[in-house]
C-alpha positions in Angstrom: 0.0 0.0 0.0 1.5 3.3 -1.0 1.5 6.3 1.3 -1.4 8.0 -0.6 -3.8 5.1 -0.7 -6.4 5.2 1.9 -5.5 8.7 2.9 -8.2 10.6 4.7 -8.9 14.2 3.7 -7.5 16.6 6.2 -9.4 19.4 7.9 -8.2 22.9 7.4 -8.0 25.5 10.1 -11.2 27.1 8.7 -13.1 23.8 9.4 -13.6 22.8 5.8 -12.3 19.5 4.4 -9.4 19.7 2.0 -8.7 17.3 -0.9 -6.2 14.5 -0.3 -3.0 14.6 -2.2 -4.1 11.7 -4.6 -7.2 13.6 -5.8 -6.8 16.1 -8.7 -7.3 19.7 -7.8 -10.3 21.2 -9.6 -10.4 25.0 -10.1 -12.9 26.8 -8.0 -15.0 29.8 -9.1 -13.2 32.8 -7.6 -14.7 36.1 -6.6 -13.2 39.6 -7.1 -11.1 39.3 -4.0 -9.6 36.0 -5.2 -11.3 33.8 -2.7 -13.7 31.0 -3.8 -17.3 32.0 -3.9 -19.5 30.2 -1.3 -21.6 27.5 -2.9 -20.0 27.8 -6.3 -19.2 24.8 -8.4 -15.9 24.3 -10.3 -16.2 25.1 -14.0 -16.2 22.2 -16.3 -13.8 22.5 -19.2 -15.1 23.0 -22.7 -14.5 20.0 -24.9 -13.1 20.5 -28.4 -15.2 17.6 -29.8 -18.3 19.3 -28.5 -17.5 22.7 -30.1 -16.5 20.9 -33.3 -19.6 18.8 -33.5 -21.8 21.8 -32.7 -20.2 23.8 -35.5 -20.6 20.8 -37.9 -24.3 20.3 -37.0 -25.0 24.1 -37.4 -23.3 24.1 -40.8 -25.4 21.1 -41.8 -28.5 22.9 -40.6 -27.5 26.0 -42.6 -26.8 23.9 -45.7 -30.2 22.2 -45.3 -31.9 25.6 -45.0 -30.1 26.9 -48.1 -31.0 23.8 -50.1 -34.6 24.1 -48.9 -34.8 27.8 -50.0 -33.5 26.9 -53.4 -35.9 24.0 -53.8 -38.8 26.2 -52.6 -38.2 28.8 -55.3 -37.7 26.0 -57.8 -41.0 24.4 -56.8 -42.9 27.7 -57.0 -41.4 28.6 -60.3 -41.4 25.4 -62.3 -42.8 22.4 -60.6 -46.2 23.2 -59.1 -49.0 23.1 -61.6 -52.0 24.9 -60.2 -54.4 24.2 -63.1 -56.7 21.8 -61.2 -59.8 22.9 -59.4 -58.4 21.7 -56.1 -55.3 24.0 -56.3 -55.1 27.1 -54.1 -52.4 29.4 -55.4 -52.4 31.5 -52.2 -51.9 28.4 -50.0 -49.2 27.0 -52.3 -47.2 30.2 -52.0 -48.0 30.6 -48.3 -46.8 27.1 -47.5 -43.4 27.8 -49.0 -43.1 31.3 -47.6 -44.3 30.1 -44.2 -41.7 27.3 -44.2 -39.0 29.7 -45.2 -39.7 32.1 -42.4 -40.0 29.2 -39.9 -36.6 27.8 -41.0 -34.9 31.2 -40.8 -36.3 31.8 -37.2 -35.3 28.2 -36.2 -31.8 28.6 -37.6 -31.1 31.9 -36.0 -32.5 31.0 -32.6 -30.9 27.6 -32.7 -27.5 29.1 -33.4 -27.9 31.6 -30.6 -29.1 28.9 -28.2 -26.3 26.6 -29.1 -23.7 29.3 -28.4 -25.4 30.1 -25.1 -25.4 26.4 -24.1 -21.7 26.0 -24.9 -20.9 29.0 -22.8 -23.3 28.4 -20.0 -23.5 24.6 -19.7 -20.3 23.6 -21.5 -22.3 21.3 -23.9 -23.9 22.5 -27.1 -24.0 19.5 -29.5 -27.6 18.6 -28.5 -28.9 22.1 -29.2 -27.2 22.1 -32.7 -28.6 18.7 -33.4 -32.1 19.9 -32.4 -31.7 22.9 -34.6 -30.8 20.7 -37.6 -33.7 18.4 -37.0 -36.2 21.3 -36.6 -34.9 22.9 -39.8 -35.4 19.5 -41.6 -38.9 19.1 -40.1 -40.0 22.6 -41.1 -39.1 21.9 -44.7 -40.9 18.6 -44.6 -44.0 20.2 -43.2 -43.8 22.9 -45.9 -43.5 20.2 -48.6 -46.5 18.4 -47.2 -48.5 21.6 -47.1 -47.4 22.5 -50.6 -48.7 19.1 -51.9 -51.9 19.5 -50.0 -52.5 23.0 -51.4 -51.7 22.0 -54.9 -54.3 19.3 -54.8 -51.9 16.4 -54.9 
């Protein structure tokens, strides 16, 4: 048995328990006077993989949004034939514009929330993934509404 195994934490002169020598020292949140703030938790480090994955997912969401905008314009200009009696031109255009606005709002707010979660909670990949999935879902809903409005 080495000298550090089974070591009990010592008690400081202020009455608080100190970490034993074998435990890693975690940085505390310090106040303006340089002393640890009462009740504060140590900061968790940011992980490079989390930031990289968050950026990758946000770029994928932006690419999906851009592709959706291009396809929406293409659908309105060339694909949708509104000659049947069931077609509603206002609903066709509204479905694509509504989806476009929803995607823009989701993308901007998702990007802001991802950055906030990386700074605040030190994890942001889940917010970026949620942003990507919501962008994709908004375009799918827009496509379903487009087909319903076109009578197809």
